[in-house]
N, CA and C atoms of all chains as a GROMACS GRO file, in nm:
protein
  657
    1LEU      N    1   8.242  11.814  10.765
    1LEU     CA    2   8.328  11.796  10.649
    1LEU      C    3   8.266  11.695  10.554
    2ALA      N    4   8.270  11.725  10.426
    2ALA     CA    5   8.214  11.634  10.328
    2ALA      C    6   8.303  11.511  10.315
    3LYS      N    7   8.238  11.392  10.317
    3LYS     CA    8   8.312  11.268  10.299
    3LYS      C    9   8.338  11.247  10.151
    4THR      N   10   8.455  11.192  10.119
    4THR     CA   11   8.488  11.165   9.980
    4THR      C   12   8.502  11.015   9.958
    5THR      N   13   8.467  10.970   9.839
    5THR     CA   14   8.481  10.831   9.800
    5THR      C   15   8.556  10.824   9.669
    6GLN      N   16   8.665  10.747   9.667
    6GLN     CA   17   8.746  10.730   9.547
    6GLN      C   18   8.771  10.581   9.528
    7PRO      N   19   8.802  10.542   9.403
    7PRO     CA   20   8.844  10.402   9.384
    7PRO      C   21   8.973  10.376   9.460
    8ILE      N   22   8.986  10.256   9.512
    8ILE     CA   23   9.106  10.224   9.590
    8ILE      C   24   9.229  10.219   9.503
    9SER      N   25   9.214  10.163   9.382
    9SER     CA   26   9.330  10.150   9.294
    9SER      C   27   9.288  10.155   9.149
   10MET      N   28   9.385  10.191   9.064
   10MET     CA   29   9.364  10.194   8.919
   10MET      C   30   9.495  10.158   8.852
   11ASP      N   31   9.486  10.094   8.736
   11ASP     CA   32   9.604  10.066   8.653
   11ASP      C   33   9.585  10.136   8.519
   12SER      N   34   9.693  10.180   8.460
   12SER     CA   35   9.687  10.242   8.329
   12SER      C   36   9.817  10.216   8.256
   13TYR      N   37   9.808  10.207   8.123
   13TYR     CA   38   9.929  10.194   8.043
   13TYR      C   39   9.991  10.331   8.022
   14GLU      N   40  10.120  10.328   8.009
   14GLU     CA   41  10.195  10.450   7.983
   14GLU      C   42  10.142  10.519   7.856
   15GLY      N   43  10.130  10.651   7.860
   15GLY     CA   44  10.084  10.726   7.744
   15GLY      C   45   9.936  10.749   7.737
   16GLN      N   46   9.860  10.679   7.821
   16GLN     CA   47   9.714  10.696   7.819
   16GLN      C   48   9.671  10.811   7.909
   17GLU      N   49   9.549  10.858   7.887
   17GLU     CA   50   9.489  10.956   7.976
   17GLU      C   51   9.421  10.881   8.090
   18VAL      N   52   9.440  10.930   8.211
   18VAL     CA   53   9.380  10.866   8.328
   18VAL      C   54   9.281  10.962   8.392
   19ASN      N   55   9.163  10.912   8.421
   19ASN     CA   56   9.061  10.990   8.489
   19ASN      C   57   9.028  10.925   8.623
   20ILE      N   58   9.044  10.998   8.732
   20ILE     CA   59   9.012  10.948   8.865
   20ILE      C   60   8.895  11.030   8.917
   21THR      N   61   8.788  10.960   8.949
   21THR     CA   62   8.667  11.029   8.994
   21THR      C   63   8.654  11.022   9.146
   22CYS      N   64   8.610  11.129   9.203
   22CYS     CA   65   8.588  11.139   9.347
   22CYS      C   66   8.442  11.179   9.370
   23SER      N   67   8.376  11.107   9.458
   23SER     CA   68   8.238  11.137   9.491
   23SER      C   69   8.232  11.212   9.624
   24HIS      N   70   8.157  11.321   9.626
   24HIS     CA   71   8.143  11.400   9.749
   24HIS      C   72   8.002  11.457   9.754
   25ASN      N   73   7.907  11.370   9.786
   25ASN     CA   74   7.765  11.405   9.780
   25ASN      C   75   7.726  11.516   9.876
   26ASN      N   76   7.797  11.529   9.988
   26ASN     CA   77   7.758  11.627  10.091
   26ASN      C   78   7.842  11.754  10.087
   27ILE      N   79   7.896  11.786   9.971
   27ILE     CA   80   7.980  11.905   9.960
   27ILE      C   81   7.901  12.029   9.997
   28ALA      N   82   7.965  12.119  10.073
   28ALA     CA   83   7.900  12.242  10.118
   28ALA      C   84   7.931  12.357  10.023
   29THR      N   85   7.851  12.460  10.034
   29THR     CA   86   7.863  12.574   9.943
   29THR      C   87   8.002  12.635   9.942
   30ASN      N   88   8.067  12.641  10.060
   30ASN     CA   89   8.197  12.705  10.070
   30ASN      C   90   8.315  12.611  10.041
   31ASP      N   91   8.285  12.486  10.015
   31ASP     CA   92   8.392  12.387   9.998
   31ASP      C   93   8.458  12.395   9.861
   32TYR      N   94   8.590  12.382   9.861
   32TYR     CA   95   8.668  12.366   9.740
   32TYR      C   96   8.707  12.218   9.725
   33ILE      N   97   8.747  12.181   9.606
   33ILE     CA   98   8.792  12.045   9.578
   33ILE      C   99   8.940  12.053   9.541
   34THR      N  100   9.020  11.978   9.614
   34THR     CA  101   9.165  11.984   9.598
   34THR      C  102   9.219  11.844   9.580
   35TRP      N  103   9.315  11.828   9.493
   35TRP     CA  104   9.379  11.698   9.470
   35TRP      C  105   9.528  11.707   9.504
   36TYR      N  106   9.574  11.602   9.571
   36TYR     CA  107   9.715  11.588   9.606
   36TYR      C  108   9.769  11.455   9.552
   37GLN      N  109   9.899  11.453   9.530
   37GLN     CA  110   9.970  11.334   9.484
   37GLN      C  111  10.074  11.299   9.590
   38GLN      N  112  10.089  11.170   9.618
   38GLN     CA  113  10.190  11.129   9.715
   38GLN      C  114  10.269  11.010   9.664
   39PHE      N  115  10.401  11.026   9.664
   39PHE     CA  116  10.492  10.915   9.633
   39PHE      C  117  10.535  10.850   9.764
   40PRO      N  118  10.576  10.724   9.759
   40PRO     CA  119  10.620  10.656   9.881
   40PRO      C  120  10.730  10.732   9.954
   41SER      N  121  10.718  10.739  10.085
   41SER     CA  122  10.818  10.804  10.172
   41SER      C  123  10.833  10.953  10.146
   42GLN      N  124  10.732  11.014  10.087
   42GLN     CA  125  10.734  11.159  10.069
   42GLN      C  126  10.602  11.217  10.117
   43GLY      N  127  10.603  11.347  10.148
   43GLY     CA  128  10.479  11.413  10.182
   43GLY      C  129  10.395  11.438  10.057
   44PRO      N  130  10.264  11.456  10.074
   44PRO     CA  131  10.178  11.485   9.959
   44PRO      C  132  10.218  11.614   9.889
   45ARG      N  133  10.185  11.620   9.760
   45ARG     CA  134  10.216  11.738   9.680
   45ARG      C  135  10.089  11.787   9.613
   46PHE      N  136  10.063  11.917   9.622
   46PHE     CA  137   9.945  11.978   9.561
   46PHE      C  138   9.947  11.958   9.410
   47ILE      N  139   9.830  11.918   9.354
   47ILE     CA  140   9.819  11.908   9.209
   47ILE      C  141   9.732  12.020   9.156
   48ILE      N  142   9.608  12.030   9.205
   48ILE     CA  143   9.513  12.122   9.146
   48ILE      C  144   9.397  12.146   9.243
   49GLN      N  145   9.334  12.261   9.230
   49GLN     CA  146   9.217  12.293   9.312
   49GLN      C  147   9.112  12.362   9.225
   50GLY      N  148   8.985  12.334   9.255
   50GLY     CA  149   8.879  12.401   9.182
   50GLY      C  150   8.754  12.415   9.266
   51TYR      N  151   8.664  12.499   9.217
   51TYR     CA  152   8.534  12.517   9.284
   51TYR      C  153   8.420  12.468   9.194
   52LYS      N  154   8.425  12.504   9.067
   52LYS     CA  155   8.322  12.457   8.974
   52LYS      C  156   8.378  12.456   8.833
   53THR      N  157   8.308  12.393   8.744
   53THR     CA  158   8.337  12.377   8.601
   53THR      C  159   8.472  12.310   8.580
   54LYS      N  160   8.563  12.376   8.512
   54LYS     CA  161   8.689  12.310   8.475
   54LYS      C  162   8.807  12.399   8.511
   55VAL      N  163   8.910  12.334   8.564
   55VAL     CA  164   9.036  12.401   8.593
   55VAL      C  165   9.147  12.320   8.527
   56THR      N  166   9.240  12.388   8.466
   56THR     CA  167   9.353  12.320   8.401
   56THR      C  168   9.482  12.388   8.439
   57ASN      N  169   9.584  12.308   8.469
   57ASN     CA  170   9.718  12.363   8.487
   57ASN      C  171   9.816  12.277   8.407
   58GLU      N  172   9.942  12.295   8.429
   58GLU     CA  173  10.042  12.226   8.347
   58GLU      C  174  10.050  12.077   8.379
   59VAL      N  175   9.988  12.035   8.489
   59VAL     CA  176   9.997  11.897   8.532
   59VAL      C  177   9.870  11.818   8.504
   60ALA      N  178   9.755  11.881   8.526
   60ALA     CA  179   9.629  11.807   8.522
   60ALA      C  180   9.513  11.899   8.492
   61SER      N  181   9.396  11.835   8.471
   61SER     CA  182   9.269  11.908   8.460
   61SER      C  183   9.174  11.854   8.566
   62LEU      N  184   9.089  11.942   8.611
   62LEU     CA  185   8.988  11.905   8.710
   62LEU      C  186   8.852  11.943   8.656
   63PHE      N  187   8.764  11.843   8.647
   63PHE     CA  188   8.630  11.865   8.594
   63PHE      C  189   8.530  11.853   8.708
   64ILE      N  190   8.446  11.953   8.722
   64ILE     CA  191   8.347  11.957   8.829
   64ILE      C  192   8.210  11.986   8.768
   65PRO      N  193   8.115  11.892   8.779
   65PRO     CA  194   7.983  11.917   8.721
   65PRO      C  195   7.907  12.022   8.800
   66ALA      N  196   7.796  12.065   8.744
   66ALA     CA  197   7.720  12.175   8.803
   66ALA      C  198   7.674  12.145   8.946
   67ASP      N  199   7.638  12.021   8.974
   67ASP     CA  200   7.589  11.990   9.109
   67ASP      C  201   7.703  11.972   9.210
   68ARG      N  202   7.825  11.969   9.164
   68ARG     CA  203   7.948  11.959   9.246
   68ARG      C  204   7.950  11.836   9.336
   69LYS      N  205   7.872  11.737   9.310
   69LYS     CA  206   7.870  11.618   9.396
   69LYS      C  207   7.978  11.517   9.359
   70SER      N  208   8.051  11.547   9.254
   70SER     CA  209   8.164  11.463   9.218
   70SER      C  210   8.265  11.551   9.146
   71SER      N  211   8.383  11.497   9.127
   71SER     CA  212   8.484  11.566   9.049
   71SER      C  213   8.574  11.462   8.985
   72THR      N  214   8.639  11.499   8.875
   72THR     CA  215   8.726  11.406   8.804
   72THR      C  216   8.861  11.473   8.780
   73LEU      N  217   8.964  11.406   8.828
   73LEU     CA  218   9.101  11.449   8.801
   73LEU      C  219   9.145  11.380   8.673
   74SER      N  220   9.193  11.456   8.578
   74SER     CA  221   9.237  11.399   8.450
   74SER      C  222   9.387  11.423   8.434
   75LEU      N  223   9.461  11.313   8.417
   75LEU     CA  224   9.605  11.320   8.394
   75LEU      C  225   9.633  11.282   8.249
   76PRO      N  226   9.682  11.373   8.168
   76PRO     CA  227   9.704  11.341   8.026
   76PRO      C  228   9.832  11.262   8.006
   77ARG      N  229   9.826  11.161   7.924
   77ARG     CA  230   9.946  11.089   7.881
   77ARG      C  231  10.038  11.054   7.999
   78VAL      N  232   9.991  10.967   8.084
   78VAL     CA  233  10.068  10.934   8.206
   78VAL      C  234  10.197  10.862   8.171
   79SER      N  235  10.295  10.882   8.258
   79SER     CA  236  10.422  10.813   8.247
   79SER      C  237  10.444  10.729   8.373
   80LEU      N  238  10.549  10.649   8.372
   80LEU     CA  239  10.576  10.562   8.486
   80LEU      C  240  10.591  10.644   8.614
   81SER      N  241  10.642  10.765   8.601
   81SER     CA  242  10.665  10.849   8.719
   81SER      C  243  10.537  10.904   8.780
   82ASP      N  244  10.425  10.881   8.716
   82ASP     CA  245  10.295  10.922   8.771
   82ASP      C  246  10.239  10.816   8.864
   83THR      N  247  10.306  10.703   8.878
   83THR     CA  248  10.264  10.601   8.974
   83THR      C  249  10.273  10.659   9.114
   84ALA      N  250  10.158  10.668   9.181
   84ALA     CA  251  10.150  10.736   9.311
   84ALA      C  252  10.010  10.717   9.367
   85VAL      N  253   9.989  10.770   9.486
   85VAL     CA  254   9.855  10.774   9.544
   85VAL      C  255   9.800  10.914   9.525
   86TYR      N  256   9.675  10.922   9.481
   86TYR     CA  257   9.610  11.050   9.454
   86TYR      C  258   9.494  11.068   9.551
   87TYR      N  259   9.495  11.182   9.618
   87TYR     CA  260   9.393  11.210   9.719
   87TYR      C  261   9.302  11.324   9.674
   88CYS      N  262   9.174  11.305   9.696
   88CYS     CA  263   9.073  11.408   9.673
   88CYS      C  264   9.034  11.465   9.809
   89LEU      N  265   9.042  11.596   9.824
   89LEU     CA  266   9.005  11.662   9.949
   89LEU      C  267   8.893  11.760   9.920
   90VAL      N  268   8.797  11.764  10.011
   90VAL     CA  269   8.687  11.858   9.998
   90VAL      C  270   8.674  11.936  10.128
   91GLY      N  271   8.675  12.065  10.120
   91GLY     CA  272   8.661  12.147  10.238
   91GLY      C  273   8.689  12.292  10.204
   92GLU      N  274   8.683  12.375  10.308
   92GLU     CA  275   8.719  12.515  10.287
   92GLU      C  276   8.868  12.523  10.263
   93THR      N  277   8.913  12.632  10.209
   93THR     CA  278   9.049  12.638  10.154
   93THR      C  279   9.156  12.617  10.260
   94ASP      N  280   9.126  12.638  10.388
   94ASP     CA  281   9.230  12.618  10.489
   94ASP      C  282   9.216  12.485  10.561
   95GLN      N  283   9.136  12.394  10.505
   95GLN     CA  284   9.120  12.264  10.568
   95GLN      C  285   9.174  12.156  10.476
   96PHE      N  286   9.254  12.068  10.530
   96PHE     CA  287   9.316  11.963  10.449
   96PHE      C  288   9.295  11.830  10.518
   97TYR      N  289   9.182  11.767  10.488
   97TYR     CA  290   9.151  11.636  10.542
   97TYR      C  291   9.157  11.534  10.430
   98PHE      N  292   9.242  11.433  10.448
   98PHE     CA  293   9.267  11.333  10.345
   98PHE      C  294   9.184  11.208  10.369
   99GLY      N  295   9.142  11.143  10.260
   99GLY     CA  296   9.082  11.011  10.270
   99GLY      C  297   9.188  10.906  10.247
  100THR      N  298   9.150  10.792  10.193
  100THR     CA  299   9.247  10.683  10.171
  100THR      C  300   9.311  10.690  10.034
  101GLY      N  301   9.256  10.771   9.944
  101GLY     CA  302   9.321  10.794   9.816
  101GLY      C  303   9.304  10.682   9.714
  102THR      N  304   9.351  10.708   9.594
  102THR     CA  305   9.351  10.612   9.483
  102THR      C  306   9.496  10.583   9.446
  103SER      N  307   9.532  10.455   9.454
  103SER     CA  308   9.668  10.415   9.417
  103SER      C  309   9.671  10.389   9.266
  104LEU      N  310   9.741  10.474   9.194
  104LEU     CA  311   9.752  10.461   9.048
  104LEU      C  312   9.884  10.391   9.014
  105THR      N  313   9.875  10.286   8.937
  105THR     CA  314   9.994  10.218   8.886
  105THR      C  315   9.998  10.234   8.736
  106VAL      N  316  10.107  10.290   8.685
  106VAL     CA  317  10.125  10.306   8.541
  106VAL      C  318  10.213  10.192   8.492
  107ILE      N  319  10.163  10.122   8.392
  107ILE     CA  320  10.229  10.001   8.341
  107ILE      C  321  10.300  10.034   8.210
  108PRO      N  322  10.423   9.984   8.193
  108PRO     CA  323  10.496  10.015   8.068
  108PRO      C  324  10.426   9.957   7.946
  109ASP      N  325  11.769  12.522  10.017
  109ASP     CA  326  11.637  12.460  10.009
  109ASP      C  327  11.538  12.544  10.088
  110THR      N  328  11.433  12.590  10.024
  110THR     CA  329  11.338  12.676  10.093
  110THR      C  330  11.208  12.604  10.121
  111GLY      N  331  11.206  12.472  10.118
  111GLY     CA  332  11.086  12.395  10.145
  111GLY      C  333  11.067  12.375  10.293
  112VAL      N  334  10.967  12.292  10.328
  112VAL     CA  335  10.939  12.258  10.466
  112VAL      C  336  11.041  12.153  10.512
  113SER      N  337  11.103  12.179  10.625
  113SER     CA  338  11.209  12.092  10.675
  113SER      C  339  11.164  12.025  10.804
  114GLN      N  340  11.186  11.896  10.815
  114GLN     CA  341  11.150  11.823  10.937
  114GLN      C  342  11.272  11.750  10.991
  115ASP      N  343  11.280  11.748  11.124
  115ASP     CA  344  11.395  11.685  11.188
  115ASP      C  345  11.350  11.616  11.316
  116PRO      N  346  11.394  11.490  11.342
  116PRO     CA  347  11.479  11.409  11.252
  116PRO      C  348  11.396  11.344  11.142
  117ARG      N  349  11.460  11.277  11.050
  117ARG     CA  350  11.388  11.204  10.946
  117ARG      C  351  11.340  11.070  10.998
  118HIS      N  352  11.419  11.013  11.088
  118HIS     CA  353  11.383  10.884  11.146
  118HIS      C  354  11.410  10.888  11.296
  119LYS      N  355  11.322  10.820  11.372
  119LYS     CA  356  11.342  10.813  11.515
  119LYS      C  357  11.294  10.677  11.565
  120ILE      N  358  11.383  10.607  11.634
  120ILE     CA  359  11.346  10.482  11.699
  120ILE      C  360  11.353  10.505  11.849
  121THR      N  361  11.248  10.470  11.919
  121THR     CA  362  11.244  10.494  12.062
  121THR      C  363  11.181  10.375  12.133
  122LYS      N  364  11.212  10.362  12.258
  122LYS     CA  365  11.152  10.255  12.338
  122LYS      C  366  11.018  10.302  12.392
  123ARG      N  367  10.927  10.209  12.404
  123ARG     CA  368  10.796  10.239  12.459
  123ARG      C  369  10.810  10.307  12.594
  124GLY      N  370  10.734  10.413  12.613
  124GLY     CA  371  10.738  10.485  12.739
  124GLY      C  372  10.826  10.608  12.739
  125GLN      N  373  10.911  10.619  12.638
  125GLN     CA  374  10.998  10.736  12.628
  125GLN      C  375  10.924  10.852  12.563
  126ASN      N  376  10.976  10.972  12.585
  126ASN     CA  377  10.921  11.092  12.520
  126ASN      C  378  11.003  11.124  12.395
  127VAL      N  379  10.936  11.174  12.293
  127VAL     CA  380  11.004  11.216  12.171
  127VAL      C  381  10.954  11.353  12.129
  128THR      N  382  11.040  11.427  12.062
  128THR     CA  383  11.003  11.559  12.011
  128THR      C  384  11.051  11.570  11.868
  129PHE      N  385  10.962  11.621  11.784
  129PHE     CA  386  10.994  11.644  11.644
  129PHE      C  387  10.989  11.793  11.616
  130ARG      N  388  11.069  11.835  11.518
  130ARG     CA  389  11.071  11.976  11.483
  130ARG      C  390  11.031  11.994  11.338
  131CYS      N  391  10.961  12.104  11.311
  131CYS     CA  392  10.923  12.140  11.175
  131CYS      C  393  10.959  12.286  11.152
  132ASP      N  394  11.032  12.311  11.044
  132ASP     CA  395  11.060  12.448  11.000
  132ASP      C  396  10.980  12.474  10.873
  133PRO      N  397  10.881  12.561  10.881
  133PRO     CA  398  10.796  12.584  10.764
  133PRO      C  399  10.863  12.678  10.665
  134ILE      N  400  10.798  12.696  10.552
  134ILE     CA  401  10.840  12.798  10.457
  134ILE      C  402  10.820  12.933  10.524
  135SER      N  403  10.918  13.019  10.518
  135SER     CA  404  10.924  13.136  10.607
  135SER      C  405  10.804  13.230  10.597
  136GLU      N  406  10.750  13.249  10.480
  136GLU     CA  407  10.640  13.346  10.469
  136GLU      C  408  10.503  13.287  10.497
  137HIS      N  409  10.497  13.158  10.531
  137HIS     CA  410  10.369  13.094  10.557
  137HIS      C  411  10.329  13.110  10.704
  138ASN      N  412  10.206  13.157  10.726
  138ASN     CA  413  10.163  13.173  10.864
  138ASN      C  414  10.082  13.053  10.914
  139ARG      N  415  10.044  12.964  10.823
  139ARG     CA  416   9.971  12.844  10.865
  139ARG      C  417  10.065  12.724  10.868
  140LEU      N  418  10.049  12.644  10.974
  140LEU     CA  419  10.132  12.524  10.988
  140LEU      C  420  10.045  12.410  11.037
  141TYR      N  421  10.064  12.293  10.976
  141TYR     CA  422   9.979  12.177  11.004
  141TYR      C  423  10.066  12.058  11.043
  142TRP      N  424  10.013  11.974  11.132
  142TRP     CA  425  10.074  11.845  11.164
  142TRP      C  426   9.976  11.734  11.126
  143TYR      N  427  10.033  11.628  11.065
  143TYR     CA  428   9.955  11.511  11.028
  143TYR      C  429  10.029  11.386  11.073
  144ARG      N  430   9.954  11.278  11.085
  144ARG     CA  431  10.012  11.147  11.110
  144ARG      C  432   9.964  11.053  11.000
  145GLN      N  433  10.056  10.969  10.952
  145GLN     CA  434  10.020  10.877  10.845
  145GLN      C  435  10.074  10.738  10.876
  146THR      N  436   9.985  10.640  10.874
  146THR     CA  437  10.026  10.501  10.890
  146THR      C  438  10.018  10.431  10.755
  147LEU      N  439  10.080  10.316  10.746
  147LEU     CA  440  10.095  10.246  10.619
  147LEU      C  441   9.959  10.218  10.555
  148GLY      N  442   9.944  10.259  10.430
  148GLY     CA  443   9.822  10.230  10.356
  148GLY      C  444   9.707  10.326  10.381
  149GLN      N  445   9.731  10.423  10.466
  149GLN     CA  446   9.626  10.520  10.498
  149GLN      C  447   9.667  10.659  10.451
  150GLY      N  448   9.568  10.745  10.433
  150GLY     CA  449   9.599  10.884  10.403
  150GLY      C  450   9.643  10.956  10.528
  151PRO      N  451   9.705  11.072  10.512
  151PRO     CA  452   9.746  11.151  10.628
  151PRO      C  453   9.625  11.188  10.713
  152GLU      N  454   9.640  11.175  10.846
  152GLU     CA  455   9.535  11.212  10.940
  152GLU      C  456   9.570  11.345  11.004
  153PHE      N  457   9.477  11.438  10.998
  153PHE     CA  458   9.500  11.570  11.056
  153PHE      C  459   9.515  11.560  11.207
  154LEU      N  460   9.617  11.629  11.261
  154LEU     CA  461   9.638  11.634  11.406
  154LEU      C  462   9.607  11.772  11.462
  155THR      N  463   9.672  11.875  11.406
  155THR     CA  464   9.654  12.009  11.459
  155THR      C  465   9.701  12.113  11.359
  156TYR      N  466   9.664  12.238  11.385
  156TYR     CA  467   9.692  12.345  11.290
  156TYR      C  468   9.714  12.476  11.364
  157PHE      N  469   9.813  12.551  11.319
  157PHE     CA  470   9.847  12.680  11.377
  157PHE      C  471   9.828  12.790  11.274
  158GLN      N  472   9.781  12.902  11.322
  158GLN     CA  473   9.786  13.027  11.247
  158GLN      C  474   9.881  13.116  11.327
  159ASN      N  475   9.997  13.141  11.269
  159ASN     CA  476  10.104  13.207  11.346
  159ASN      C  477  10.132  13.125  11.472
  160GLU      N  478  10.131  13.186  11.590
  160GLU     CA  479  10.162  13.109  11.712
  160GLU      C  480  10.038  13.048  11.775
  161ALA      N  481   9.921  13.079  11.724
  161ALA     CA  482   9.797  13.031  11.784
  161ALA      C  483   9.757  12.894  11.729
  162GLN      N  484   9.733  12.802  11.820
  162GLN     CA  485   9.686  12.668  11.782
  162GLN      C  486   9.535  12.676  11.768
  163LEU      N  487   9.485  12.668  11.645
  163LEU     CA  488   9.345  12.695  11.618
  163LEU      C  489   9.256  12.572  11.617
  164GLU      N  490   9.313  12.459  11.588
  164GLU     CA  491   9.230  12.340  11.578
  164GLU      C  492   9.311  12.218  11.619
  165LYS      N  493   9.247  12.129  11.692
  165LYS     CA  494   9.312  12.004  11.732
  165LYS      C  495   9.217  11.889  11.706
  166SER      N  496   9.269  11.783  11.648
  166SER     CA  497   9.189  11.663  11.625
  166SER      C  498   9.172  11.586  11.756
  167ARG      N  499   9.063  11.510  11.762
  167ARG     CA  500   9.046  11.423  11.878
  167ARG      C  501   9.153  11.315  11.881
  168LEU      N  502   9.223  11.296  11.769
  168LEU     CA  503   9.335  11.202  11.766
  168LEU      C  504   9.450  11.249  11.854
  169LEU      N  505   9.453  11.380  11.881
  169LEU     CA  506   9.563  11.438  11.958
  169LEU      C  507   9.532  11.418  12.106
  170SER      N  508   9.575  11.303  12.159
  170SER     CA  509   9.546  11.271  12.298
  170SER      C  510   9.628  11.360  12.390
  171ASP      N  511   9.607  11.341  12.520
  171ASP     CA  512   9.679  11.422  12.619
  171ASP      C  513   9.829  11.399  12.612
  172ARG      N  514   9.871  11.290  12.552
  172ARG     CA  515  10.015  11.263  12.545
  172ARG      C  516  10.083  11.344  12.433
  173PHE      N  517  10.002  11.402  12.347
  173PHE     CA  518  10.056  11.479  12.236
  173PHE      C  519  10.044  11.628  12.267
  174SER      N  520  10.149  11.702  12.238
  174SER     CA  521  10.140  11.847  12.250
  174SER      C  522  10.221  11.911  12.138
  175ALA      N  523  10.168  12.018  12.085
  175ALA     CA  524  10.236  12.089  11.978
  175ALA      C  525  10.246  12.236  12.016
  176GLU      N  526  10.357  12.294  11.974
  176GLU     CA  527  10.380  12.436  12.002
  176GLU      C  528  10.436  12.503  11.878
  177ARG      N  529  10.416  12.632  11.871
  177ARG     CA  530  10.477  12.710  11.764
  177ARG      C  531  10.511  12.848  11.822
  178PRO      N  532  10.618  12.851  11.900
  178PRO     CA  533  10.656  12.978  11.963
  178PRO      C  534  10.695  13.080  11.858
  179LYS      N  535  10.648  13.202  11.875
  179LYS     CA  536  10.685  13.313  11.788
  179LYS      C  537  10.638  13.292  11.644
  180GLY      N  538  10.552  13.195  11.623
  180GLY     CA  539  10.497  13.176  11.490
  180GLY      C  540  10.596  13.131  11.385
  181SER      N  541  10.708  13.073  11.429
  181SER     CA  542  10.806  13.027  11.330
  181SER      C  543  10.807  12.875  11.324
  182PHE      N  544  10.911  12.811  11.378
  182PHE     CA  545  10.916  12.666  11.375
  182PHE      C  546  10.813  12.609  11.473
  183SER      N  547  10.786  12.480  11.457
  183SER     CA  548  10.692  12.414  11.547
  183SER      C  549  10.754  12.284  11.599
  184THR      N  550  10.711  12.245  11.716
  184THR     CA  551  10.751  12.115  11.771
  184THR      C  552  10.629  12.033  11.805
  185LEU      N  553  10.641  11.904  11.787
  185LEU     CA  554  10.538  11.808  11.826
  185LEU      C  555  10.602  11.711  11.923
  186GLU      N  556  10.549  11.704  12.045
  186GLU     CA  557  10.604  11.614  12.146
  186GLU      C  558  10.503  11.503  12.174
  187ILE      N  559  10.554  11.384  12.184
  187ILE     CA  560  10.472  11.271  12.227
  187ILE      C  561  10.532  11.218  12.357
  188GLN      N  562  10.453  11.218  12.461
  188GLN     CA  563  10.499  11.167  12.590
  188GLN      C  564  10.455  11.022  12.607
  189ARG      N  565  10.538  10.947  12.679
  189ARG     CA  566  10.506  10.806  12.713
  189ARG      C  567  10.461  10.731  12.588
  190THR      N  568  10.550  10.726  12.490
  190THR     CA  569  10.516  10.668  12.361
  190THR      C  570  10.465  10.524  12.373
  191GLU      N  571  10.372  10.492  12.284
  191GLU     CA  572  10.314  10.358  12.276
  191GLU      C  573  10.343  10.303  12.136
  192GLN      N  574  10.333  10.172  12.122
  192GLN     CA  575  10.362  10.111  11.992
  192GLN      C  576  10.268  10.165  11.885
  193GLY      N  577  10.146  10.197  11.922
  193GLY     CA  578  10.049  10.252  11.828
  193GLY      C  579  10.084  10.391  11.776
  194ASP      N  580  10.184  10.453  11.837
  194ASP     CA  581  10.228  10.584  11.790
  194ASP      C  582  10.322  10.572  11.671
  195SER      N  583  10.365  10.452  11.640
  195SER     CA  584  10.454  10.431  11.525
  195SER      C  585  10.384  10.476  11.398
  196ALA      N  586  10.444  10.569  11.328
  196ALA     CA  587  10.381  10.628  11.210
  196ALA      C  588  10.479  10.727  11.148
  197MET      N  589  10.438  10.782  11.035
  197MET     CA  590  10.508  10.896  10.976
  197MET      C  591  10.438  11.022  11.022
  198TYR      N  592  10.512  11.116  11.076
  198TYR     CA  593  10.456  11.244  11.120
  198TYR      C  594  10.496  11.351  11.018
  199LEU      N  595  10.394  11.409  10.957
  199LEU     CA  596  10.415  11.505  10.849
  199LEU      C  597  10.380  11.645  10.895
  200CYS      N  598  10.459  11.739  10.853
  200CYS     CA  599  10.432  11.880  10.878
  200CYS      C  600  10.410  11.948  10.742
  201ALA      N  601  10.321  12.045  10.742
  201ALA     CA  602  10.296  12.121  10.620
  201ALA      C  603  10.279  12.268  10.658
  202SER      N  604  10.318  12.355  10.567
  202SER     CA  605  10.287  12.496  10.586
  202SER      C  606  10.207  12.542  10.466
  203GLY      N  607  10.122  12.639  10.487
  203GLY     CA  608  10.020  12.668  10.387
  203GLY      C  609  10.018  12.811  10.338
  204ARG      N  610   9.988  12.817  10.210
  204ARG     CA  611   9.954  12.943  10.144
  204ARG      C  612   9.849  12.906  10.041
  205GLN      N  613   9.732  12.960  10.055
  205GLN     CA  614   9.619  12.916   9.972
  205GLN      C  615   9.653  12.916   9.824
  206PRO      N  616   9.610  12.818   9.745
  206PRO     CA  617   9.529  12.703   9.789
  206PRO      C  618   9.612  12.581   9.826
  207GLU      N  619   9.741  12.597   9.846
  207GLU     CA  620   9.827  12.482   9.862
  207GLU      C  621   9.878  12.468  10.004
  208ALA      N  622   9.902  12.343  10.042
  208ALA     CA  623   9.983  12.314  10.161
  208ALA      C  624  10.108  12.244  10.111
  209PHE      N  625  10.222  12.289  10.159
  209PHE     CA  626  10.350  12.232  10.118
  209PHE      C  627  10.399  12.143  10.230
  210PHE      N  628  10.421  12.017  10.197
  210PHE     CA  629  10.456  11.918  10.298
  210PHE      C  630  10.606  11.896  10.305
  211GLY      N  631  10.653  11.866  10.425
  211GLY     CA  632  10.788  11.817  10.444
  211GLY      C  633  10.795  11.668  10.416
  212GLN      N  634  10.912  11.612  10.430
  212GLN     CA  635  10.929  11.469  10.399
  212GLN      C  636  10.895  11.380  10.518
  213GLY      N  637  10.867  11.442  10.631
  213GLY     CA  638  10.816  11.365  10.744
  213GLY      C  639  10.923  11.311  10.836
  214THR      N  640  10.878  11.276  10.955
  214THR     CA  641  10.962  11.204  11.052
  214THR      C  642  10.898  11.069  11.075
  215ARG      N  643  10.974  10.963  11.048
  215ARG     CA  644  10.921  10.828  11.069
  215ARG      C  645  10.956  10.783  11.209
  216LEU      N  646  10.856  10.760  11.291
  216LEU     CA  647  10.874  10.716  11.429
  216LEU      C  648  10.846  10.567  11.440
  217THR      N  649  10.939  10.498  11.501
  217THR     CA  650  10.920  10.356  11.533
  217THR      C  651  10.933  10.339  11.683
  218VAL      N  652  10.828  10.288  11.745
  218VAL     CA  653  10.830  10.263  11.889
  218VAL      C  654  10.847  10.113  11.911
  219VAL      N  655  10.954  10.077  11.982
  219VAL     CA  656  10.983   9.934  12.001
  219VAL      C  657  10.963   9.893  12.148
   0.00000   0.00000   0.00000
């Protein structure tokens, strides 16, 4: 399984765009990149998944460079309710191995 | 509510006792996962079922832990002879690619 490295924590002001980068140097050909969000005392929630280039949904965008050794989750115009832990997962589509995640705090 | 349901939500037990948790997945999902999460850490994979077959088990799943999924529907996770180190949130998820849908977990406290 490819190991992932993310910043431990980030702060952002409300209304700003937040970019969280995940490093996964040993990503395998069959691996997808998946991001989850977790609020305190709740289970993680799927945000977005991609394999290469760019994926966008109603919640976020995921940017993956050609070498796929990193990825960036982009949250547009964050609000206080986006304060949570964000996890980057790398693996085949039926594998869900979490790292320690990035704790995002949105400041008013 | 058609999400993943876990029961109980909280469990306090004395060291050495056995505990069992139940997970009811989303009905059309054939994949079911168990995770353990301690404070400040990400969820740790424990085991995974495809229908009733247990396909993968983490080395974290010691002999005291056993999981079943009879008939490919609900699943149970049993911990025998609980230890204080077993105190954690136990999360269940059911999957349909590319997502896993998580329940709210069972918080176990071993005293």
